[in-house]
NUGU-717492 format. One record per residue (C-alpha): residue number from 1; x, y, z. Coordinates in steps of 0.1 Angstrom, whole numbers, plus 5000, padded with zeros to 4 digits. Layout:
R tigu    u    v    w
R  NUM    X    Y    Z
...
end
This chain:
R tigu    u    v    w
R    1 4408 6659 5141
R    2 4434 6638 5119
R    3 4420 6625 5087
R    4 4438 6590 5078
R    5 4435 6570 5046
R    6 4443 6533 5037
R    7 4463 6525 5004
R    8 4454 6484 5013
R    9 4432 6466 5033
R   10 4446 6471 5069
R   11 4446 6447 5097
R   12 4410 6459 5123
R   13 4432 6453 5147
R   14 4455 6478 5138
R   15 4426 6504 5127
R   16 4405 6501 5168
R   17 4437 6514 5176
R   18 4427 6549 5166
R   19 4425 6567 5189
R   20 4387 6590 5186
R   21 4411 6620 5178
R   22 4412 6603 5141
R   23 4393 6595 5113
R   24 4391 6576 5080
R   25 4391 6589 5047
R   26 4383 6576 5009
R   27 4397 6607 4997
R   28 4441 6606 4996
R   29 4442 6641 4992
R   30 4430 6653 5022
R   31 4446 6624 5042
R   32 4468 6636 5075
R   33 4483 6602 5070
R   34 4485 6573 5049
R   35 4487 6529 5058
R   36 4504 6520 5025
R   37 4513 6482 5028
R   38 4526 6469 4988
R   39 4505 6496 4969
R   40 4537 6513 4947
R   41 4536 6550 4955
R   42 4563 6557 4933
R   43 4538 6578 4910
R   44 4516 6594 4936
R   45 4512 6629 4941
R   46 4507 6634 4974
R   47 4480 6658 4989
R   48 4495 6693 5007
R   49 4481 6680 5039
R   50 4496 6650 5041
R   51 4520 6653 5064
R   52 4538 6609 5068
R   53 4531 6578 5052
R   54 4538 6544 5073
R   55 4539 6511 5058
R   56 4529 6479 5074
R   57 4560 6459 5067
R   58 4601 6463 5067
R   59 4604 6470 5029
R   60 4597 6501 5014
R   61 4606 6500 4979
R   62 4575 6503 4970
R   63 4579 6541 4984
R   64 4595 6570 4966
R   65 4620 6578 5003
R   66 4643 6608 4989
R   67 4608 6625 4970
R   68 4591 6626 5005
R   69 4620 6636 5020
R   70 4621 6665 4993
R   71 4583 6672 5003
R   72 4590 6669 5039
R   73 4569 6637 5043
R   74 4579 6618 5066
R   75 4578 6575 5062
R   76 4579 6549 5085
R   77 4584 6513 5089
R   78 4577 6484 5111
R   79 4608 6471 5116
R   80 4606 6435 5138
R   81 4563 6435 5137
R   82 4569 6401 5111
R   83 4596 6388 5124
R   84 4584 6359 5144
R   85 4570 6349 5114
R   86 4594 6352 5087
R   87 4619 6332 5112
R   88 4593 6306 5113
R   89 4586 6301 5075
R   90 4626 6303 5071
R   91 4630 6278 5098
R   92 4600 6256 5083
R   93 4618 6258 5041
R   94 4647 6253 5059
R   95 4640 6219 5069
R   96 4619 6210 5045
R   97 4650 6210 5020
R   98 4669 6196 5046
R   99 4643 6162 5044
R  100 4629 6162 5010
R  101 4598 6169 5019
R  102 4582 6188 4986
R  103 4596 6164 4957
R  104 4584 6133 4989
R  105 4549 6150 4984
R  106 4544 6153 4948
R  107 4555 6112 4949
R  108 4531 6102 4967
R  109 4503 6122 4952
R  110 4513 6111 4917
R  111 4509 6069 4929
R  112 4475 6080 4947
R  113 4453 6057 4925
R  114 4487 6022 4932
R  115 4465 5996 4945
R  116 4490 5989 4972
R  117 4503 6021 4984
R  118 4520 6017 5018
R  119 4541 5989 4999
R  120 4551 6012 4969
R  121 4555 6040 4996
R  122 4581 6016 5016
R  123 4600 6011 4981
R  124 4598 6047 4974
R  125 4608 6065 5003
R  126 4650 6061 4994
R  127 4649 6083 4968
R  128 4640 6111 4997
R  129 4665 6100 5021
R  130 4675 6138 5033
R  131 4696 6148 5062
R  132 4695 6169 5097
R  133 4695 6200 5105
R  134 4712 6191 5138
R  135 4749 6197 5133
R  136 4750 6220 5105
R  137 4762 6257 5096
R  138 4744 6278 5086
R  139 4752 6312 5073
R  140 4732 6344 5081
R  141 4739 6372 5060
R  142 4721 6403 5080
R  143 4713 6407 5114
R  144 4687 6425 5122
R  145 4648 6419 5132
R  146 4644 6391 5111
R  147 4684 6378 5114
R  148 4687 6378 5144
R  149 4654 6355 5148
R  150 4663 6336 5125
R  151 4701 6328 5144
R  152 4690 6321 5175
R  153 4662 6299 5162
R  154 4695 6277 5144
R  155 4709 6272 5174
R  156 4679 6264 5198
R  157 4676 6236 5168
R  158 4715 6223 5173
R  159 4731 6241 5140
R  160 4762 6263 5148
R  161 4754 6298 5132
R  162 4778 6320 5120
R  163 4764 6357 5115
R  164 4780 6387 5092
R  165 4769 6419 5092
R  166 4787 6449 5086
R  167 4764 6477 5099
R  168 4751 6456 5135
R  169 4749 6479 5168
R  170 4756 6472 5196
R  171 4718 6469 5204
R  172 4718 6442 5171
R  173 4745 6421 5189
R  174 4727 6421 5220
R  175 4700 6401 5206
R  176 4717 6372 5193
R  177 4727 6341 5211
R  178 4760 6342 5224
R  179 4770 6310 5207
R  180 4764 6319 5169
R  181 4803 6327 5155
R  182 4810 6358 5137
R  183 4817 6358 5104
R  184 4841 6390 5096
R  185 4834 6389 5058
R  186 4806 6376 5030
R  187 4836 6351 5015
R  188 4843 6339 5050
R  189 4809 6327 5056
R  190 4798 6315 5023
R  191 4832 6291 5026
R  192 4820 6278 5060
R  193 4783 6270 5058
R  194 4759 6242 5045
R  195 4728 6263 5050
R  196 4728 6302 5040
R  197 4699 6329 5044
R  198 4697 6362 5038
R  199 4680 6393 5055
R  200 4690 6431 5046
R  201 4672 6453 5035
R  202 4677 6457 4994
R  203 4688 6494 4984
R  204 4703 6510 4948
R  205 4737 6496 4959
R  206 4731 6461 4967
R  207 4713 6445 4936
R  208 4737 6412 4931
R  209 4747 6409 4962
R  210 4747 6375 4962
R  211 4763 6371 4928
R  212 4792 6350 4909
R  213 4817 6356 4930
R  214 4797 6349 4963
R  215 4781 6319 4949
R  216 4816 6303 4934
R  217 4833 6306 4973
R  218 4798 6288 4986
R  219 4806 6252 4993
R  220 4790 6222 4968
R  221 4758 6212 4976
R  222 4748 6245 4993
R  223 4714 6257 5003
R  224 4698 6291 4998
R  225 4672 6304 5012
R  226 4664 6339 5001
R  227 4631 6357 5023
R  228 4644 6397 5017
R  229 4636 6399 4982
R  230 4644 6387 4947
R  231 4664 6413 4934
R  232 4694 6413 4956
R  233 4702 6377 4943
R  234 4715 6374 4905
R  235 4692 6347 4892
R  236 4711 6342 4867
R  237 4742 6331 4879
R  238 4717 6310 4906
R  239 4699 6292 4876
R  240 4739 6284 4865
R  241 4749 6269 4904
R  242 4715 6252 4901
R  243 4724 6231 4870
R  244 4756 6228 4874
R  245 4753 6213 4912
R  246 4774 6240 4932
R  247 4742 6248 4949
R  248 4719 6221 4951
R  249 4685 6245 4964
R  250 4675 6276 4960
R  251 4650 6284 4984
R  252 4630 6318 4976
R  253 4602 6334 4988
R  254 4595 6356 4959
R  255 4579 6343 4924
R  256 4592 6362 4893
R  257 4593 6349 4855
R  258 4633 6333 4859
R  259 4627 6319 4896
R  260 4596 6299 4887
R  261 4610 6277 4860
R  262 4647 6272 4879
R  263 4653 6234 4882
R  264 4655 6223 4920
R  265 4643 6257 4937
R  266 4615 6261 4957
R  267 4591 6292 4955
R  268 4569 6307 4977
R  269 4541 6333 4969
R  270 4558 6359 4990
R  271 4540 6346 5023
R  272 4570 6354 5047
R  273 4547 6382 5066
R  274 4519 6360 5055
R  275 4498 6353 5092
R  276 4477 6369 5105
R  277 4495 6374 5136
R  278 4517 6397 5111
R  279 4498 6414 5097
R  280 4478 6425 5132
R  281 4514 6436 5141
R  282 4526 6453 5116
R  283 4495 6471 5112
R  284 4492 6481 5152
R  285 4525 6492 5153
R  286 4521 6517 5121
R  287 4492 6534 5135
R  288 4508 6537 5167
R  289 4538 6551 5149
R  290 4512 6573 5126
R  291 4495 6587 5152
R  292 4528 6595 5177
R  293 4538 6618 5149
R  294 4508 6636 5141
R  295 4496 6644 5181
R  296 4532 6646 5194
R  297 4560 6655 5167
R  298 4576 6626 5176
R  299 4594 6604 5148
R  300 4601 6559 5158
R  301 4609 6539 5125
R  302 4616 6561 5097
R  303 4635 6558 5070
R  304 4639 6590 5050
R  305 4639 6613 5087
R  306 4658 6608 5121
R  307 4641 6598 5141
R  308 4636 6617 5178
R  309 4610 6614 5204
R  310 4607 6642 5235
R  311 4574 6628 5247
R  312 4541 6638 5249
R  313 4542 6679 5252
R  314 4543 6701 5282
R  315 4548 6735 5276
R  316 4528 6763 5267
R  317 4535 6748 5225
R  318 4555 6724 5202
R  319 4573 6730 5175
R  320 4586 6705 5145
R  321 4608 6713 5114
R  322 4618 6692 5090
R  323 4649 6707 5069
R  324 4685 6701 5051
R  325 4712 6689 5072
R  326 4730 6715 5065
R  327 4754 6743 5098
R  328 4738 6769 5111
R  329 4698 6756 5114
R  330 4699 6753 5151
R  331 4713 6789 5152
R  332 4689 6807 5128
R  333 4658 6793 5141
R  334 4666 6802 5185
R  335 4677 6834 5163
R  336 4639 6842 5153
R  337 4622 6829 5184
R  338 4644 6854 5204
R  339 4632 6878 5178
R  340 4598 6876 5198
R  341 4613 6868 5229
R  342 4598 6828 5230
R  343 4619 6817 5252
R  344 4631 6776 5245
R  345 4618 6747 5274
R  346 4632 6719 5250
R  347 4653 6708 5221
R  348 4662 6679 5201
R  349 4679 6680 5164
R  350 4687 6651 5153
R  351 4704 6646 5117
R  352 4701 6614 5091
R  353 4718 6617 5060
R  354 4714 6649 5041
R  355 4679 6657 5060
R  356 4670 6666 5099
R  357 4646 6673 5121
R  358 4645 6699 5152
R  359 4613 6692 5180
R  360 4612 6724 5200
R  361 4591 6732 5234
R  362 4581 6766 5236
R  363 4573 6784 5269
R  364 4545 6813 5251
R  365 4535 6801 5220
R  366 4542 6816 5188
R  367 4521 6841 5168
R  368 4506 6821 5136
R  369 4516 6852 5120
R  370 4556 6846 5126
R  371 4550 6811 5113
R  372 4566 6824 5082
R  373 4596 6830 5095
R  374 4602 6801 5105
R  375 4595 6787 5073
R  376 4613 6809 5056
R  377 4650 6803 5067
R  378 4671 6788 5041
R  379 4673 6745 5040
R  380 4638 6745 5058
R  381 4614 6720 5041
R  382 4583 6722 5067
R  383 4573 6739 5100
R  384 4550 6726 5119
R  385 4528 6736 5149
R  386 4523 6701 5160
R  387 4507 6715 5194
R  388 4497 6750 5206
R  389 4485 6784 5190
end
């Protein structure tokens, strides 16, 4: 029986997908797996039993990935589960910006007591004349699950789409409409587009990715949308651009002490994934990733260890080793098993940066008293007998 602890309220649909051999616990220290949404885990000390943390969402800034990797705790996220929800909000707010809907609504509310509001509205509407987005150029920075959906939706609405993503995979490229154009640099995209939207993860290397230099390259009167993370944009530089008119509108889903006071900004309270459907999809995906790892040792959508999937175990025993990505690790593991006359039926080894994962199906079970020999191999962070034994 595996024990799961929820650090935040998790969608009931997700929790209902837990298999019978999984149970919820209020005590985090005894949990084999943890489900989390926005709770900050940077100061958390995990119990020795904890094998994995699954974030019901894409961003993992609230989780100490490196430290958990060193502790042998695999961290998962749910890329793409909320993509449609974010895409719809991006398109919605782009339309709000194009048609001046929000100031128009505020104007009507301010004139609600006018004796002849219909005539007042006809006279007043001139100040809210907008533009169509059809035929305009949209730049999409980052073409992952969300960026690809935004690009495709914009193409369908008749926009001319430019995409920029130096890390775009072949599989990712297949998701994008053939009508979208490839920008070879961020500067080229900024120079071309009437609207720009950013969809990249925040890392320790890219705060202020959109700063003075990038804003200077933009068209006069551009609209910039940020539904990724506020720190990707140098908001002091954005403030200056809004004041000068270089940027007509800054649309952001992140309310902070600076953004909420910016002139010519539309600020929403992190609504990107705040739909019933997205919360359900993220929770179900996180639960399934957690169960597959605890039950079968498979890793899918980890952000601190490599993905590795060998399906459902069919041999006498499956063992798993989280370890550092160093030479001769496989040789040492194989040698220890050979000493005990244990044959390997199937094996997968994958690496990701400084860390690696080895999953082995054995034709006979490793005696419990011999597990220490594998744990003692230099560079092994965590050993686990997934099944058998």
